[in-house]
N, C-alpha and C positions, 0 to 999 in steps of 0.2 A: 535303317530301323535301329532304335535304341532300346536296350533292355537292361534290367538289373536283377540281381538274385539276392534274396534275403538269407538270414542265417539258417533257416529251415530248408533251404534248397528250392523254394518257390520262385519261379521265373515270372517277372512282370514285364510285359511288352508295353512300353510307354509312349514312344513317338515313332514317326515314320516320315520318309521323303519319297514321293512317288512321282517320277517325271521321266518318261522315256524320250529317246531321240536327241539328247544333247551331248556335246563333247565334254571331256573332263573339265576344261576351262569354264564352260557354261554351267556345269554342275557345282563348281567350287563355291560361289556366293550363297547358293541354296544350302549346301552342306554346312557352311559356316553358321547358318541360322538354325540348324538342327541341334537343339540343346543336348549336350553330352557327347556329341559325335567326336569332336576334336580330341577329347581326353580319353576316349574309349579304345579298347583293342578291337579292331574291326575285322570280321571274318568275311572274305570275299570269294567269289566263284574262282576255282582254280584256273579257268580258261583265260582270265584277264592277266595272268602271269606268263602266258605264252607270247612269244614275239611274233605277232600277227599284223602289226600296223606298219605298212610300207612308208618309208621316208624318201625324201628327194634324192638323197645320196645313194639310194639303192639298198640300204640296210633296213632292218626291221626292229621295231620296238614293241614292248608289251604295254598294254593299257595301264597296268599298274605303274610302269615307269613314267607314263604321261602324267598320272596323278602325282607321282613323287616330284616331278619337275615343277609343278605348280604349288608345292608345299603341303600336299596331303600324303604323309608318309607313314600313317598308322594302319595301312592295309596289310593283312596277313592271309595266307592261304587257309581256307576252311579245312579242318583236319579230316572231315568225312563228308562225302557228297552223294551217298547212295539215296536215291529218291524214296524207295519203298521203306528202307530202314528209317529214314527221316520221318516219314509219315507215321510209322509205327511208334516211334519215340514220342512224337507230338501227341498222338492219341492216348498213349500210356499215361500222360499227365491228366487225362480227363476220364479215367476209368473209376468205377466204384464211387461215383459222386454222392450216392445215398449214404455212404459210410464216412466220407472224408471230403475236405475241401479240395478243389482242383489245385494242382501244383504248377500250372501254367495259366496265367491270367493276362488277358488283353484289355488294356484301357481303351475306351472309345467314348467320344462325346455323345451326350443324349441327342437323339434324333438322327444319328449317323450310323447306327448299328446295322442297318439293312439298306444301304444305298443301292440304286439301280445301275449306276455306272461309276467309274473312278472319279475321284476328286483330286486333281493334280496339285502338286506343290508340297510345301513343308507343313507337317501337322505336329505341332509341339504339344497338343492337348489330347492325343489319342491316335488310334490306328483304324480308321474306317475302311481304308483300302485293303488292309490285311484281312479283315473280316469278309470283305467282298470277294477276295481271291479264294479264301478257304471255303466259302459257300459254293463256289463254282468248280471246286476240285472234283474230278470224276475219274474213275478207272476207265482205261481204254477198252472199247468194245470192238470185237471183230465181227465182220459180216459173215453170213452163212458160207459164202464162197471162200473167205480167208480161213474159216475154221476147218475146211477140208484139208488144208495143207499146214495149218499152224495150230499149236496148242493154245487153249485159253490163257490170257495174260492178266497179271495183276498190275501192269504198268499204269502209272498215272498220266493222264493227258498232259502233254507239254504245252500248256497255254495258260495265260493269266497267272503266272507263278513267280513274278519278280520278288514280291515280299514273302511269299510262301517259301521260296528258296532261302531267304534270309532267316526265317524262323527255323527252317530245317538245320541250317548251320549252327544256330544257337543251341537248339535242342540236342544235336549230336555232339557238340563240343563240351557239354556239361554231363555230369553223372546222371544215371537213370533217376526217374522220380524218387525223391527221398521217402523213406519209410520211417515212421515214428519208432523210437526206441521203446523198450519195455518201460523204462523209467518215465518217459514222456506220457505214455498211455496211462500209467498208474497215477501220475500227478493229475492228469485231466479227470480221471475217474473220481479222485478224492477232492477235487476243487469244490468249494462251497459247503462242505460238510463240517461238523464240529470236530474238534481236535481228535477225540477218541475214535469217532466213526471214520474220520479221514485216514487215520493211521491203519485201522483195520482194512479199510477198502484199498488203500495204497498197497499194502502187503499182499492182499488177495490177488489184485490185478497184476502186480509185479511177478508173483510166483507163477501165475497162469501164463503170462507172456514169455517169461524166461523158459518155462517148460516147453512151450510151443516151438522155441528156437533151438532146442537141444538137438544135436545130430543123432542120427540113427546109425548104429554100428552094424556093419555087414562083414562077417568073417573075423579073422584074427587082427587084420589091419584096422578094421572098424573098431574093435574093442580097444586097441591101443590108442586110437584117436579119441575115443570117449574118455579114457583115463587122462589123456593130456588136457582135454577140455575142462575137466573138473579139478585139475591141479592148481 
């Protein structure tokens, strides 16, 4: 999966490759067709860096080393792999959409936003399979018998999550969804007004937003921190 980030911190998921069951050598020509992959910093599942692949000489090699042997050397270990934390970070980009634009946007071709089954191969024009996986994401449900001995769980069902895992790595490797600065909000509020009205409106919104971000002091230490804030 290929993504980019703009200067406001909005993540755009642009392209995907979806094809299970092949060896690294078989994946290589397809990955070379995935625009942007070769030049990107690639986050991969930590498990592919473990030496689990048996060789004829009795030694073991990691899947990442097999990719490196065929010239794909831009794979790096995903810095964070927690499933629930990843889903929470993804969903955080889609909160309060009545007040702001989403900060995670997935490109998808028209007519492929709700496919019934995967479309295998390289998709340089969008990510239909990622949307398919996200729609199928479910929390794990325990049976009545299991609930007798286990606590309810928030675990996500480990199925149809190849691209969802990629999205998780991207979301967790970047800062939390960006928030607009007081200056950005003030500028947007003044946009389109005449010069005098724009200046008044800009100052009003800027003062309101800056006031909302001021720290609240608790005790002597808090008072000292407030003094430092205004210096």
